[in-house]
C-alpha positions as CSV (number, residue, x, y, z in Angstrom):
1,M,-0.9,-10.2,-0.9
2,P,1.9,-7.7,-0.5
3,R,0.2,-4.8,-2.1
4,Q,-3.0,-3.0,-1.2
5,F,-6.0,-3.9,-3.4
6,D,-9.2,-1.8,-3.6
7,G,-11.8,-3.4,-5.8
8,R,-13.9,-0.2,-6.0
9,R,-10.9,1.6,-7.5
10,V,-10.3,-1.1,-10.0
11,R,-14.0,-0.9,-11.0
12,A,-13.9,2.9,-11.3
13,V,-10.7,2.8,-13.5
14,R,-12.1,-0.1,-15.6
15,R,-15.3,1.9,-16.3
16,G,-13.3,4.9,-17.1
17,K,-11.5,2.9,-19.7
18,D,-14.9,1.7,-21.1
19,L,-13.8,-2.0,-20.4
20,H,-16.3,-4.7,-19.5
21,Q,-15.4,-7.2,-16.7
22,K,-15.2,-9.9,-19.4
23,E,-12.6,-7.8,-21.4
24,L,-10.5,-7.2,-18.3
25,A,-10.7,-10.9,-17.3
26,E,-9.5,-11.9,-20.7
27,M,-6.6,-9.5,-20.6
28,V,-5.5,-10.8,-17.1
29,G,-6.3,-14.5,-17.8
30,V,-9.1,-15.1,-15.4
31,S,-12.9,-15.5,-15.6
32,A,-15.3,-12.6,-15.6
33,P,-17.0,-13.8,-12.3
34,S,-13.5,-13.6,-10.7
35,V,-13.2,-9.9,-11.7
36,A,-16.8,-9.3,-10.4
37,R,-15.8,-10.8,-7.0
38,W,-12.7,-8.6,-6.8
39,E,-14.5,-5.4,-7.5
40,S,-17.3,-6.3,-5.0
41,G,-14.8,-7.1,-2.2
42,Q,-15.8,-10.8,-2.1
43,D,-12.5,-12.0,-3.1
44,F,-8.9,-10.7,-3.9
45,P,-6.6,-11.5,-6.8
46,K,-3.4,-13.3,-6.2
47,G,-0.5,-11.0,-5.8
48,E,1.2,-12.1,-9.0
49,K,-1.9,-11.0,-11.0
50,L,-1.7,-7.3,-9.9
51,P,0.9,-6.3,-12.5
52,A,-1.3,-7.7,-15.3
53,I,-4.3,-5.9,-13.9
54,A,-2.5,-2.5,-13.7
55,A,-1.1,-3.1,-17.3
56,A,-4.6,-3.9,-18.6
57,L,-5.9,-0.7,-17.1
58,D,-2.9,1.3,-18.2
59,Q,-2.1,2.4,-14.6
60,P,1.2,2.6,-12.7
61,L,1.4,-0.4,-10.5
62,D,2.5,1.6,-7.4
63,V,-0.4,4.0,-7.9
64,L,-3.2,1.5,-8.5
65,F,-1.9,-1.0,-5.8
66,P,0.3,0.7,-3.3
67,H,2.4,-1.4,-0.9
68,D,3.2,-0.8,2.7
69,G,6.9,-0.8,3.8
70,P,10.1,-1.9,2.2
71,V,10.5,-4.5,-0.5
72,D,10.5,-8.1,0.4
73,L,10.9,-11.4,-1.6
74,Q,7.1,-11.9,-1.9
75,L,6.7,-8.4,-3.4
76,L,9.6,-8.9,-5.9
77,R,8.1,-12.3,-7.1
78,C,4.5,-10.9,-7.4
79,D,5.7,-7.7,-9.2
80,A,7.4,-10.0,-11.7
81,G,4.1,-11.7,-12.3
82,L,5.3,-15.1,-11.1
83,S,3.6,-17.6,-8.8
84,V,5.5,-19.6,-6.2
85,A,5.4,-22.6,-8.5
86,E,6.7,-20.6,-11.5
87,A,9.6,-19.1,-9.4
88,A,10.4,-22.6,-8.2
89,A,10.6,-23.9,-11.8
90,I,13.0,-21.2,-12.6
91,I,15.5,-22.5,-10.1
92,G,14.7,-26.1,-10.8
93,A,13.5,-26.9,-7.2
94,S,10.2,-27.6,-5.4
95,R,8.2,-24.7,-3.9
96,A,9.9,-25.1,-0.5
97,P,12.9,-22.9,-1.1
98,V,10.9,-20.0,-2.4
99,S,8.2,-20.3,0.2
100,N,10.6,-20.7,3.2
101,A,12.6,-17.7,2.1
102,E,9.5,-15.5,1.7
103,S,8.1,-16.5,5.1
104,G,11.4,-15.9,6.8
105,R,12.1,-19.6,7.7
106,R,15.2,-20.5,5.6
107,R,17.3,-18.4,3.4
108,L,17.7,-19.0,-0.3
109,S,20.7,-21.2,-1.4
110,D,23.5,-19.1,-3.0
111,A,22.8,-21.0,-6.3
112,Y,19.3,-19.6,-6.4
113,V,20.1,-15.9,-6.0
114,Q,21.3,-15.1,-9.5
115,P,18.5,-16.8,-11.4
116,L,15.8,-15.4,-9.3
117,A,17.3,-11.9,-9.4
118,Q,17.3,-12.2,-13.2
119,A,13.7,-13.5,-13.3
120,Y,12.4,-10.8,-10.9
121,G,14.3,-8.1,-12.9
122,V,16.4,-6.9,-10.0
123,T,20.1,-7.1,-9.1
124,E,21.5,-9.7,-6.8
125,Q,22.0,-7.2,-4.1
126,E,18.4,-6.0,-4.4
127,L,17.2,-9.6,-4.1
128,L,19.4,-10.1,-0.9
129,D,18.1,-6.9,0.6
130,A,14.6,-8.1,-0.1
131,Q,15.4,-11.4,1.6
132,N,16.7,-9.6,4.6
133,C,13.4,-7.8,4.8
134,S,11.6,-11.1,4.6
135,F,13.6,-12.1,7.7
136,G,12.6,-8.9,9.6
137,L,15.9,-7.1,8.7
138,R,16.0,-3.8,6.8
139,S,18.9,-2.1,5.0
140,S,19.7,1.5,5.9
141,A,18.3,2.5,2.4
142,S,15.0,0.8,3.2
143,R,14.7,2.5,6.6
144,D,15.4,5.8,5.0
145,R,12.7,5.3,2.4
146,Q,10.3,4.1,5.1
147,S,10.9,7.1,7.2
148,S,10.4,9.7,4.4
149,A,7.1,11.5,4.8
150,P,4.8,12.3,1.9
151,R,5.2,15.8,0.5
152,T,3.0,16.4,-2.4
153,V,-0.8,16.8,-2.2
154,G,-1.2,13.5,-4.1
155,E,1.2,11.7,-1.9
156,K,-0.6,12.8,1.2
157,I,-4.0,11.7,-0.2
158,N,-2.5,8.3,-0.9
159,Y,-1.0,8.2,2.5
160,L,-4.2,9.0,4.3
161,L,-6.2,6.5,2.3
162,E,-3.7,3.7,3.0
163,Y,-3.2,4.3,6.7
164,G,-6.2,6.3,7.9
165,Y,-8.9,3.8,7.1
166,V,-7.7,0.5,8.2
167,G,-10.7,-1.7,9.3
168,Q,-13.2,0.5,7.4
169,E,-14.0,1.5,3.9
170,A,-11.9,4.4,2.5
171,P,-13.6,7.0,0.4
172,S,-13.5,6.7,-3.4
173,E,-12.1,9.4,-5.6
174,E,-15.7,10.4,-6.5
175,E,-16.5,10.7,-2.7
176,I,-13.5,12.7,-2.1
177,A,-14.3,15.1,-4.9
178,R,-17.9,15.4,-3.7
179,L,-16.8,16.3,-0.1
180,V,-14.3,18.9,-1.5
181,N,-16.9,20.4,-3.7
182,E,-19.5,20.6,-0.9
183,H,-17.0,22.3,1.4
184,A,-16.1,24.7,-1.5
185,G,-19.7,25.5,-2.4
186,M,-18.7,25.0,-6.1
187,T,-17.2,22.5,-8.5
188,A,-13.6,22.9,-7.5
189,V,-12.3,19.5,-8.4
190,T,-13.5,16.3,-10.3
191,A,-12.8,12.6,-9.5
192,D,-10.4,12.6,-12.5
193,G,-8.7,15.5,-10.8
194,I,-8.2,13.6,-7.6
195,A,-7.0,10.6,-9.6
196,A,-4.4,12.9,-11.4
197,L,-3.1,14.1,-8.1
198,R,-2.8,10.6,-6.7
199,A,-1.0,9.4,-9.8
200,G,1.4,12.4,-9.7
201,D,0.3,13.6,-13.2
202,T,-0.2,17.0,-11.5
203,T,0.9,18.5,-8.3
204,E,-1.1,21.8,-8.6
205,A,-4.0,22.2,-6.3
206,S,-5.7,25.6,-5.4
207,D,-6.2,26.7,-1.8
208,V,-9.9,25.9,-2.2
209,V,-9.1,22.3,-3.1
210,R,-6.6,22.0,-0.4
211,A,-9.0,23.3,2.2
212,G,-11.6,20.9,0.9
213,L,-9.3,18.0,1.1
214,A,-8.5,18.8,4.7
215,H,-12.3,18.8,5.3
216,A,-12.8,15.5,3.5
217,F,-10.1,13.7,5.5
218,Q,-10.9,15.6,8.7
219,V,-7.4,16.8,9.3
220,D,-5.9,20.2,9.8
221,M,-5.3,22.5,6.8
222,P,-1.5,22.6,7.2
223,L,-1.2,19.0,6.3
224,F,-2.1,19.8,2.6
225,Q,0.2,22.8,2.4
226,D,3.3,22.6,0.2
227,D,6.4,22.2,2.3
228,A,10.1,22.0,1.7
229,Q,10.5,20.6,5.0
230,V,7.8,18.5,6.7
231,D,6.3,20.3,9.7
232,P,7.0,18.3,12.8
233,K,3.5,18.1,13.9
234,V,2.4,17.0,10.5
235,R,5.1,14.2,10.5
236,E,4.0,13.1,13.9
237,F,0.5,12.8,12.7
238,M,1.5,10.8,9.7
239,E,3.6,8.4,11.8
240,S,0.8,8.0,14.2
241,L,-1.5,6.8,11.3
242,R,1.2,4.4,10.2
243,F,1.8,3.0,13.7
244,L,-1.8,2.5,14.5
245,A,-2.4,0.9,11.1
246,S,0.4,-1.6,11.7
247,I,-1.0,-2.5,15.0
248,H,-4.4,-3.0,13.5
249,R,-3.0,-5.2,10.7
250,G,-0.9,-7.2,13.2
251,Q,2.3,-6.3,11.6
252,I,4.1,-5.3,14.8
253,L,2.7,-8.3,16.7
254,G,3.6,-10.6,13.8
255,L,7.2,-9.4,13.5
256,A,7.7,-9.8,17.2
257,A,6.3,-13.4,17.3
258,R,8.5,-14.4,14.3
259,G,11.6,-13.0,16.0
260,N,10.9,-14.2,19.5
261,S,9.1,-17.5,20.2
262,Q,7.7,-15.9,23.4
263,G,6.3,-12.9,21.7
264,L,6.2,-9.5,23.2
265,S,7.2,-8.9,26.7
266,A,4.8,-7.3,29.3
267,E,6.9,-4.2,29.3
268,M,6.8,-3.9,25.5
269,M,3.0,-4.4,25.5
270,A,2.5,-1.7,28.2
271,H,4.7,0.6,26.1
272,I,2.6,0.0,22.9
273,N,-0.6,0.4,24.8
274,Q,0.7,3.8,26.2
275,L,1.7,4.9,22.7
276,V,-1.7,4.0,21.3
277,G,-3.4,6.0,24.0
278,E,-1.2,9.0,23.4
279,L,-1.6,8.9,19.6
280,K,-5.2,7.9,19.1
281,H,-6.6,11.4,19.6
282,K,-4.5,12.5,16.6
283,L,-6.6,10.4,14.2
284,P,-9.4,12.0,12.1
285,E,-12.7,12.3,14.0
286,A,-14.2,9.6,11.8
287,H,-12.1,7.1,13.6
288,G,-13.2,8.0,17.0
289,G,-15.8,5.3,17.2
290,E,-13.5,2.4,16.4
């Protein structure tokens, strides 16, 4: 699945909308037990179901289900709400051309580019850029987007939740609000307030809330300060999280294996191990036991 899925967040949003699991299931086109398994973490929806879930919960897709990295073919297809079989039917072919292109094995025939671009709701160039990404290549625009650091309080919360808790359970909006309020010694923010920051509905946060967020995520206070230019130390910390998360998820090793049948060289492995050793101390204290 190309996007991040948090069943606890889906459950919280669903309850906030006063929807029962059966009602959400009917809106998405699945069974109520399927929704129950998603929310409990026992199972995950198919990627092409995420747009329908977000629409049913009246949430922006990128906020409810953020994605890591630039756009590839699988993300385009899933965001269009199409399965591999449905995409294949659009181009009048078997599943093989779609699957092979998404997995970086064989590029799409020129005849397939225009109909797929139209079905995915993108330009032909955007589809070709996504195909390059599926083959491990990135356009300069994608690299620029990838390298940009989060600036607003909400963007930083989302970033820390996405990259700071790989391999362990991230705190919910309710838990974040509780930790902030405990640190403040008062009710400084609600779970809805955290959700509004994450969604970009508001960018305002008091110094008390910012200090509480730093406490909740166990990071230095400057990370949650407004900044026209991202502080170099803050940016280094953010990139450290992204780098270690990518290693944990196998993205770096997976890309290397796909591009080189012999995998990573001993020199490259040594370099990565050195970087991990240098960067690991920058992670929040909560990760020290991993």
